[in-house]
ZAPA-679830 format. One record per residue (C-alpha): residue in one letter; x, y, z. Coordinates in Angstrom, 1 decimal, decimal comma. Layout:
BEGIN
[atom a; [X; Y; Z]],
...
***
This chain:
BEGIN
[atom x; [164,0; -62,6; 75,1]],
[atom x; [162,6; -63,4; 71,7]],
[atom x; [159,0; -64,2; 71,1]],
[atom x; [158,6; -67,6; 69,5]],
[atom x; [155,8; -69,8; 68,1]],
[atom x; [154,7; -72,9; 70,0]],
[atom x; [153,0; -75,1; 67,4]],
[atom x; [149,5; -76,2; 68,6]],
[atom x; [149,5; -79,9; 69,5]],
[atom x; [153,0; -80,5; 68,2]],
[atom x; [153,1; -84,2; 69,2]],
[atom x; [149,8; -84,9; 67,6]],
[atom x; [150,7; -83,1; 64,4]],
[atom x; [154,1; -84,8; 64,3]],
[atom x; [152,2; -88,1; 64,2]],
[atom x; [150,1; -86,8; 61,2]],
[atom x; [153,2; -85,9; 59,2]],
[atom x; [154,4; -88,3; 56,6]],
[atom x; [158,0; -89,6; 56,6]],
[atom x; [160,6; -87,2; 55,2]],
[atom x; [159,9; -86,6; 51,5]],
[atom x; [161,6; -84,2; 49,0]],
[atom x; [158,5; -82,2; 48,3]],
[atom x; [160,8; -79,2; 47,8]],
[atom x; [162,8; -80,5; 44,9]],
[atom x; [165,2; -77,7; 44,1]],
[atom x; [165,7; -74,0; 43,5]],
[atom x; [168,2; -71,3; 42,6]],
[atom x; [169,2; -67,7; 43,1]],
[atom x; [169,4; -66,2; 39,6]],
[atom x; [170,3; -62,5; 40,1]],
[atom x; [170,9; -59,7; 42,7]],
[atom x; [173,7; -59,0; 45,1]],
[atom x; [173,1; -62,4; 46,7]],
[atom x; [174,0; -64,1; 43,4]],
[atom x; [177,1; -61,9; 43,2]],
[atom x; [178,1; -63,1; 46,6]],
[atom x; [177,8; -66,8; 45,6]],
[atom x; [174,4; -67,3; 47,2]],
[atom x; [172,6; -70,6; 46,4]],
[atom x; [169,4; -72,5; 47,2]],
[atom x; [169,7; -74,9; 50,1]],
[atom x; [167,0; -77,5; 51,0]],
[atom x; [167,0; -78,0; 54,8]],
[atom x; [166,2; -81,3; 56,4]],
[atom x; [164,7; -81,0; 59,9]],
[atom x; [166,6; -81,1; 62,2]],
[atom x; [169,2; -78,8; 60,6]],
[atom x; [172,5; -77,2; 61,7]],
[atom x; [172,7; -74,4; 59,1]],
[atom x; [171,0; -72,0; 61,5]],
[atom x; [172,3; -70,6; 64,9]],
[atom x; [170,9; -72,0; 67,1]],
[atom x; [170,2; -75,3; 65,2]],
[atom x; [166,7; -75,7; 63,8]],
[atom x; [165,6; -72,1; 64,4]],
[atom x; [164,2; -69,4; 62,0]],
[atom x; [163,0; -65,9; 62,3]],
[atom x; [165,6; -63,9; 64,1]],
[atom x; [168,8; -63,6; 62,0]],
[atom x; [169,5; -67,3; 62,4]],
[atom x; [171,3; -67,7; 59,0]],
[atom x; [173,0; -64,5; 58,1]],
[atom x; [174,0; -65,8; 54,7]],
[atom x; [173,2; -64,8; 51,1]],
[atom x; [171,5; -68,1; 50,5]],
[atom x; [167,9; -69,0; 50,0]],
[atom x; [166,6; -71,7; 52,3]],
[atom x; [163,5; -73,9; 52,3]],
[atom x; [162,1; -76,8; 54,4]],
[atom x; [159,0; -78,9; 54,4]],
[atom x; [156,4; -78,5; 57,1]],
[atom x; [153,4; -80,7; 57,8]],
[atom x; [152,7; -82,9; 54,7]],
[atom x; [149,6; -84,2; 53,0]],
[atom x; [146,9; -83,1; 55,4]],
[atom x; [143,2; -83,0; 54,5]],
[atom x; [142,5; -79,5; 56,0]],
[atom x; [139,2; -79,0; 57,9]],
[atom x; [138,7; -75,4; 56,8]],
[atom x; [139,9; -72,8; 54,3]],
[atom x; [143,5; -71,7; 54,7]],
[atom x; [143,9; -68,0; 53,8]],
[atom x; [146,6; -67,1; 51,3]],
[atom x; [147,9; -63,8; 49,9]],
[atom x; [148,6; -65,1; 46,4]],
[atom x; [147,0; -67,9; 44,4]],
[atom x; [144,2; -70,2; 45,5]],
[atom x; [143,2; -70,8; 49,1]],
[atom x; [142,9; -74,5; 50,0]],
[atom x; [139,4; -75,3; 51,2]],
[atom x; [138,0; -77,9; 53,6]],
[atom x; [138,9; -81,4; 52,4]],
[atom x; [141,8; -80,4; 50,1]],
[atom x; [145,0; -82,3; 50,7]],
[atom x; [147,7; -79,8; 51,5]],
[atom x; [151,5; -80,0; 51,9]],
[atom x; [153,1; -76,9; 53,6]],
[atom x; [156,6; -75,5; 53,1]],
[atom x; [158,6; -72,6; 54,5]],
[atom x; [161,0; -70,4; 52,4]],
[atom x; [163,6; -68,1; 54,0]],
[atom x; [166,0; -65,4; 52,8]],
[atom x; [168,1; -64,1; 55,8]],
[atom x; [171,3; -62,3; 54,7]],
[atom x; [173,7; -60,6; 57,1]],
[atom x; [173,1; -57,1; 55,6]],
[atom x; [170,7; -55,5; 53,1]],
[atom x; [170,9; -57,8; 50,1]],
[atom x; [168,9; -58,3; 46,9]],
[atom x; [167,8; -61,6; 45,4]],
[atom x; [165,7; -63,0; 42,6]],
[atom x; [165,3; -66,8; 42,1]],
[atom x; [162,9; -69,7; 42,3]],
[atom x; [161,9; -72,8; 44,3]],
[atom x; [160,6; -76,0; 42,7]],
[atom x; [158,1; -78,4; 44,3]],
[atom x; [157,0; -81,9; 43,3]],
[atom x; [153,3; -80,9; 43,0]],
[atom x; [151,3; -77,8; 41,9]],
[atom x; [151,2; -74,8; 44,2]],
[atom x; [147,8; -73,8; 45,7]],
[atom x; [148,9; -70,4; 47,1]],
[atom x; [151,4; -68,5; 49,1]],
[atom x; [151,3; -66,7; 52,5]],
[atom x; [153,3; -63,5; 52,4]],
[atom x; [151,8; -61,2; 55,1]],
[atom x; [152,3; -61,4; 58,9]],
[atom x; [148,5; -61,6; 59,7]],
[atom x; [148,0; -64,5; 57,3]],
[atom x; [150,6; -66,7; 58,8]],
[atom x; [148,8; -67,3; 62,1]],
[atom x; [145,8; -69,0; 60,4]],
[atom x; [148,1; -71,9; 59,2]],
[atom x; [150,6; -72,2; 62,0]],
[atom x; [149,2; -75,6; 63,0]],
[atom x; [151,0; -76,8; 59,8]],
[atom x; [154,4; -75,6; 61,1]],
[atom x; [157,1; -78,2; 61,5]],
[atom x; [157,2; -79,3; 65,2]],
[atom x; [160,9; -79,8; 64,9]],
[atom x; [161,6; -76,1; 64,2]],
[atom x; [161,6; -73,2; 66,6]],
[atom x; [160,0; -70,2; 64,9]],
[atom x; [161,3; -67,0; 66,5]],
[atom x; [159,7; -63,6; 66,2]],
[atom x; [156,5; -64,8; 64,5]],
[atom x; [155,1; -61,2; 64,4]],
[atom x; [158,0; -60,2; 62,0]],
[atom x; [157,2; -62,8; 59,3]],
[atom x; [156,3; -61,9; 55,7]],
[atom x; [157,6; -59,8; 52,8]],
[atom x; [158,2; -56,1; 52,5]],
[atom x; [156,9; -53,7; 49,9]],
[atom x; [158,6; -54,4; 46,6]],
[atom x; [159,2; -58,1; 47,3]],
[atom x; [157,3; -60,1; 44,8]],
[atom x; [156,3; -63,8; 44,2]],
[atom x; [154,8; -65,5; 41,2]],
[atom x; [153,3; -68,9; 40,8]],
[atom x; [154,0; -71,0; 37,7]],
[atom x; [152,7; -74,5; 38,2]],
[atom x; [155,1; -76,3; 40,5]],
[atom x; [157,6; -73,3; 40,5]],
[atom x; [157,5; -70,3; 42,8]],
[atom x; [159,3; -67,3; 41,4]],
[atom x; [160,8; -64,8; 43,8]],
[atom x; [161,4; -61,4; 42,2]],
[atom x; [163,3; -58,4; 43,5]],
[atom x; [163,6; -59,4; 47,2]],
[atom x; [165,6; -57,1; 49,4]],
[atom x; [166,2; -58,3; 53,0]],
[atom x; [168,3; -57,7; 56,0]],
[atom x; [166,8; -58,1; 59,5]],
[atom x; [165,1; -60,5; 60,3]],
[atom x; [164,8; -61,6; 56,7]],
[atom x; [162,0; -62,4; 54,2]],
[atom x; [159,8; -65,4; 54,7]],
[atom x; [156,9; -67,1; 52,8]],
[atom x; [154,8; -70,2; 53,5]],
[atom x; [153,8; -72,2; 50,4]],
[atom x; [150,9; -74,6; 50,1]],
[atom x; [151,1; -77,3; 47,5]],
[atom x; [148,8; -80,1; 46,4]],
[atom x; [149,3; -83,7; 47,5]],
[atom x; [152,9; -84,7; 47,4]],
[atom x; [153,3; -88,0; 45,4]],
[atom x; [156,2; -88,9; 47,7]],
[atom x; [154,3; -88,9; 51,0]],
[atom x; [151,4; -90,8; 52,6]],
[atom x; [148,0; -89,2; 53,3]],
[atom x; [147,1; -89,5; 57,0]],
[atom x; [144,1; -91,6; 58,0]],
[atom x; [140,8; -89,6; 58,3]],
[atom x; [140,6; -90,7; 62,0]],
[atom x; [143,6; -88,4; 62,7]],
[atom x; [141,9; -85,2; 61,4]],
[atom x; [140,1; -84,2; 64,7]],
[atom x; [143,6; -83,6; 66,2]],
[atom x; [144,4; -81,1; 63,4]],
[atom x; [141,0; -79,5; 63,8]],
[atom x; [141,7; -79,0; 67,5]],
[atom x; [145,1; -77,4; 66,6]],
[atom x; [143,6; -75,0; 64,1]],
[atom x; [140,7; -74,2; 66,4]],
[atom x; [143,2; -73,4; 69,2]],
[atom x; [145,0; -71,0; 66,9]],
[atom x; [141,7; -69,3; 66,1]],
[atom x; [140,9; -68,8; 69,7]],
[atom x; [144,3; -67,4; 70,4]],
[atom x; [144,0; -65,0; 67,5]],
[atom x; [140,6; -63,7; 68,8]],
[atom x; [142,0; -63,4; 72,4]],
[atom x; [144,9; -61,2; 71,1]],
[atom x; [142,5; -58,9; 69,3]],
[atom x; [140,4; -58,5; 72,4]],
***
């Protein structure tokens, strides 16, 4: 049986999320064997049917040469610093929109390309240990399988250029390459009321306790 991620306080966080908004606005695969196979960028709308099973990620759920992305929790005033592996870490009080990018081909495949957002990028999570600190921002409508396998491998690169995230020289097979992207406030979504922030704080605190328990 696969390990999977249960989002802390999913019902509460779902209430914090703004209505669906196209904060990921586009993308493309520009080179590599994925490009030669006709791979393209696909913006997923949760719930989605492109994966098997539906609305799942993290364990060979796509098996296509495409690059996928979907929006997670949007426009949250975070209560504490969110660690990143590239770029600037959002700090307490910053309004953050979270996004998930996946490259999950059937066999070893290379890819370079980009993803565009409707607001500037703060930073990017690329390493397994960094994902846990922001999992309270995961989309409650998605099942995240094999959370311990998330991230990029040696040689996979990302670059931030304003509202564009460049993906350079990715090579993936099983279970695929994944990054989480934090952007600034999305102009197409509403900011949640301050009264709702304690629920997010509780979710992030719960993840912190879980992380410390696993280390013990």
